[in-house]
N, C-alpha and C positions, 0 to 999 in steps of 0.2 A: 527317464520318469514318470514313474506309476500314478494315474491317475483313477478314484473311485467315485462314482458318480451313486449319491444315495437313495433318490429317491426320482427314478425316470420317469416315472406314470405319473408326475404331477405335470410332466412335458406333452406329451401324447397321447392322441387320442387315435385307437387303433392304428399305431404306427405311423403316422402320415408325417411325423417329422423325425429323418437316421440320427443317430450319435455319432454317425463312423467320421464328419469331421473333428469328432475331438481326438481320432487316433493320430491327428494332426504333432499332437503337441504328446503325447505322450504314450505308454501299455497302459490301455485304458479296462475297468472291471466294472462292469452296469450291474445297479441291483435297482429292481422296478420297484422296490418299498423298505424303509427301514424301519425296525422296532429300537425303542431306546437301550435295550441290553442287546441290540445286534451292532449297534453305532463304533464300537471297536474291531470287531471282526470283521465287518465291511471296509470300513478302513484300511486295519492292520496296517501296514509300510508306506501306505501310498505319502506321495510328496500335496499332491494337489487332490482335495476334496471339493467337491461339488456337490450341493442340495438348493432347497427352495426350504422345508419347516425344519429337516431333522436337527435334534438341539445337539449343537456341537458344544461343549462345556466344559471348563477347570478338569474334570476330573476324565475325562474325553483324550484331551488337549495332550496330558499327563502321559498318558497311556498310550499313547502312536505319536514319537515324536519325533517322527521322521515330515511330518505336516509342515509347508513351507506356507501354503495360499490356500483358501478358502474364499470358491468364489457361487454365489448365490443366484439361482434363478427365479429372481424375485428382488424387489427397491426394498422392505423391508430387514430388516438381520436381527429383527430380538431373539432370534432364535441362535445367537454365538454371542459366547461372551467374548464380546468385543477388546474389553481392555487385559483379560487377562490372553488375548490372543497376542498384543501389541507387547506383551510384558517379554511374550516369547518368541518373537520377529516373528510372529506368520501376517502376512497379507492377507487383508477380507477385503471383495471386491466385489458391491453389489451389482445393478441393472437398473437405475434408472429412467423414469419417460420414456420405457417399451407401450404402457398400454393407454396412452391416456385418451388417445382415438377412440379405445374401442369403449372404456368407460364410463366416458362421456355420452358414448352412443346408446350405450345402455340405461344411461340416468334418463335422456329421453325415450327409449322404449317404457320405462314406468310410465313416466311423462302422460305422454302421448296412452298410451294403455288406459291411465284412466280417465285423460282428459276425451277419446275418443272409443270405448269399449266396442270395440272391434270384434273380440271373442266373443263380448257377449249379445252384441246383434246376428252374428255368424249363426251361432246355439238359437235364437229366437228363431231363425230361417228357416234352419235343419229343423227345429220342431213346430213347422207350418206354421207359427202367429203370421208371416206376412201374409201368408197365402189368403187368413182370417181377418186380414186386415179389411175394413171399411173405405181406408184409404189407399192413394198407390204409394205414399211414403210412411213409416210405418216407427214408430220414435219416442216410444213409453222412456227410455234411458238415455238423462239428461244427457249432452253431448256440451261441451266447452270452448271458446276460442282458448288460444294463449295470448296470442296480444292484449297486452294491457295488464295480465296477470304477474303480480312480483314474484321471481325466483329469488330465493336469497341463496347465495352457497356462502358455507361457511370454511374456509380455508381457501387460500388463491396461489397454489401450485401449480401445477401446469397442468390436471386434472379441472381441476376448481377455475382455469383461467378457462379451458374450451370450454367446458357445461356454459361459464359465462356469455361466450364469443354465439356461442348453437343457440341459447333462449334469447340472447336480442336478435338475432335473425329471424327467431322467432314474432319478434317484437316486443318482449317483455319486459319487465320493469327489472334491472338484476340489481342488488345491493350485495356487496360485500363484506363481511367478515372474519377479519384473520390477527393475529397475534404482530404480525408485522404491516405497517402499512405500508403497499406499494406503492410504486413513483407510476404519476399522468396514467394514475390507473382510470377509465373514461366511464365507470361504473361508481356509486351511491358506496362512498365504503362509510360502513359504522360498529359502534358496536354491539356483538351477539344478543343483550337481550332487543334492541331494535328492530336485529333483522328478523328475530323471530317473531316479533310480530306480529311485522308486518307481511310475513310469508304466504301466498296463496302454496307455494313450493317451497321447502325447504332441504335442502343436498347437502350432505356430511362430506366433505375433502378434505379433514383436516388428517397430524398424524397423530398416532397413539400415543399418547403421555402422562404426566400424574394432573396433570388440568383439564386433560380432555374425555378422560376416562370416567363412562360414567356420565357425561354431561350430558347428554341425555336422558334427563329423569323427570319425577315428577312436577317439580319445578318449572323447568323449562319448556314442558308440555300445557301445562298450567296456563301459559303464558300464549300461546299459540289461538291462532282461528278454529274455531270449531269445523269452518271447513277447509283446514289447510292438510297437506299433503307431506306426510316426512320422507326422506330418500337414506337411506345410508347403505354408500359402496366402498365406505373408507378403513376402519375396524369397527368390527364386533363391537369388541369391550365399550368401543365410543360409549352406547347405547344402555343403559339400565333394564333388561329385557323386560324380568315384573312389570318393571311401571310402564314401557312400554305397552303391554299387553295389557292390563288396567283400563288405560287410557282407553285403548281402543275397544275394550267392550264396554266402557263405557258410553264410549261417541263423542269423548273430549276434542279427538283428532279425527279428520274424515277417513286418513287415510295411511296405511304405511309398505312402503317397499325395501325389501333388504337383501342385498345380496351375501351379505355378511353377520355372522355371527358367533357369542363370546367362544363358545365353542365348538371346532368342526373338525369331522363331521359333523352334523345339528345334533345335539343329544335330543333321544325321545321324550326328554320332559320338559324341555325349554318351554314356557308359558305361549312363546308367539307363535309355535304350531297350529294351535286351536283359535288362537285368536281372531277377531270378525276382522273384516276389513286388511287384512293384511297377507300379502306374498312376496318371497319369500323361493329366490335361486340361489341354486346351490355353490356358491362365489365362482358364478360365470364371466363375470363385466370380461373379467383379461382375457379371457381364452379361446379367442379367435384363432383362428389358424394365423393368418396373417401377425397378430398380435405374439403369438408364441414362437415360430419364426425368428419375429425379428427380437427377440429375448434371447433366442440361441443365437443369433450371429452377436447378440451384446456378450454376455460369456464369454465365447469365443476370442471376440476382437478384444475380453482384460486378459485373457491367458495370455493374449500373445505379447502385449502390451507388457504385461510381468514378468513374461520371459524375455524380452528383450530389453530388462530393463525401467521401464518405462511405466509402472504400474499407472490404471485409471479407474476412477470410478471407487476408490479405496475410501473405505468409511471407520476404519481407524489407525 
């Protein structure tokens, strides 16, 4: 069985993960990246196709008739024409819940960055400001405790739940807003309008759908506290980037932390690049070594279950 890996560079940093376990399942061809015009050529007569973001369209499937299985190095599967794959009897499997702890950790890296200003104070020390202080303690930049602050979590899947648990451990007031009312939820559950208005920290963990695309817009931002912090580690298109940039530049909210943008890699003309009080990380929340190792294990296990006639994590 022939295997084509189309964008292995999304899985490894300095070769810290080896693709060799995949040889157990077939003859392996690995490509570090694949441009759209290279997709058909790279797949050729492979029966198993593994990828993260490469588009697997109707045209690709028609011109690569040997494809029987598409495995994703990701939870999202919007890069694959799922319905057409089903018509072609091609199994598509994703890898869910591999990054829960890593993403939740990054959310609190943002929250603690804002609340404690570690980097700002480190810079102040290294610029000799503490040495010139008349007092033993130098604290011109306000810091804040998380206890008692309201953390509004939009979306209550595995990541949203973990974020809520951590916030609760800090003594934060947790508010949940989600499309399906969860059973036995230990936190306040309300509509998104109420969650947004009450939030000191507003964090998004919802899927990208027609309803959530651009949900962070001028209307939503206008209902936030001017002291509130917005965090997005879900999907870039959840945010209307121009509206958020305008709000930050006009000091309508205090700060924004973003790990995802609508276009990735980031376009040089995104309005958020130069927005004030905005920190952007390059889609790194999921990318710790442990997380990528766990993801790879899931992808391998998916292939093995499929080859044994018991596919798991099917999305079609």
